[in-house]
C-alpha positions as CSV (number, residue, x, y, z in Angstrom):
1,M,45.3,-19.6,17.1
2,D,47.2,-16.8,17.9
3,K,46.1,-13.2,18.6
4,I,46.1,-11.7,15.3
5,E,43.9,-14.7,13.9
6,A,41.4,-14.2,16.6
7,G,41.0,-10.7,15.8
8,E,40.5,-11.7,12.3
9,V,38.1,-14.3,12.9
10,N,36.1,-11.8,15.4
11,M,36.3,-9.3,12.6
12,D,34.6,-12.0,10.4
13,T,32.0,-12.5,12.6
14,K,31.3,-8.8,13.0
15,A,30.8,-8.5,9.4
16,L,28.6,-11.2,9.0
17,D,26.5,-9.9,11.6
18,G,26.4,-6.6,10.0
19,R,25.3,-8.2,6.8
20,E,22.6,-10.2,8.7
21,A,21.3,-6.7,10.1
22,V,21.1,-5.2,6.5
23,V,19.6,-8.0,5.2
24,E,16.9,-7.9,8.2
25,M,16.3,-4.0,7.6
26,M,15.7,-4.8,4.0
27,R,13.3,-7.4,5.0
28,E,11.6,-4.9,7.2
29,A,11.8,-2.4,4.5
30,R,10.2,-4.5,1.8
31,V,7.3,-5.4,4.7
32,D,6.3,-1.5,5.4
33,A,6.4,-0.8,1.9
34,A,3.9,-3.7,1.1
35,E,1.7,-2.4,3.9
36,D,2.0,1.0,2.7
37,R,0.8,-0.2,-0.8
38,F,-1.9,-2.0,0.7
39,F,-3.4,0.9,2.9
40,T,-2.5,3.0,-0.3
41,N,-4.6,0.9,-2.6
42,R,-7.0,0.5,0.5
43,A,-7.7,4.4,0.3
44,N,-7.9,4.5,-3.6
45,M,-10.6,1.6,-3.6
46,D,-12.4,3.8,-1.0
47,M,-12.3,6.8,-3.3
48,A,-13.2,5.2,-6.2
49,D,-16.2,3.4,-4.5
50,R,-17.4,6.9,-3.5
51,V,-16.9,8.7,-7.1
52,I,-18.9,5.3,-8.3
53,S,-21.8,6.3,-5.7
54,I,-21.6,9.8,-6.3
55,V,-21.8,8.7,-10.4
56,A,-24.8,6.4,-9.4
57,L,-27.1,8.9,-7.7
58,V,-26.7,11.6,-10.3
59,F,-27.7,9.2,-12.8
60,G,-30.7,8.0,-10.9
61,A,-31.7,11.7,-10.4
62,V,-31.3,12.1,-13.9
63,C,-33.4,9.2,-14.5
64,V,-36.2,10.3,-12.4
65,C,-36.4,14.2,-13.9
66,A,-36.6,12.6,-17.0
67,L,-39.1,10.2,-16.0
68,L,-41.4,12.9,-14.1
69,A,-41.0,15.7,-16.7
70,H,-42.0,12.7,-19.6
71,V,-45.1,12.1,-17.5
72,L,-45.8,16.0,-16.7
73,F,-45.2,17.4,-20.2
74,V,-45.9,14.8,-23.0
């Protein structure tokens, strides 16, 4: 193997390492995106839980007021 062939093999190895680096970066980006989606969904779920709790509390208060009005005025 002469100097030129050795250089070409070395370039091929560097190119392969570059591709592996790109693949690894893409894999990490996908994992990060999945984590972001998980935490975003979790935050949205917490917000939905709060909204449901508020709606249930308001509905309960309306029912109590209606029952109280029925007892007092009918």
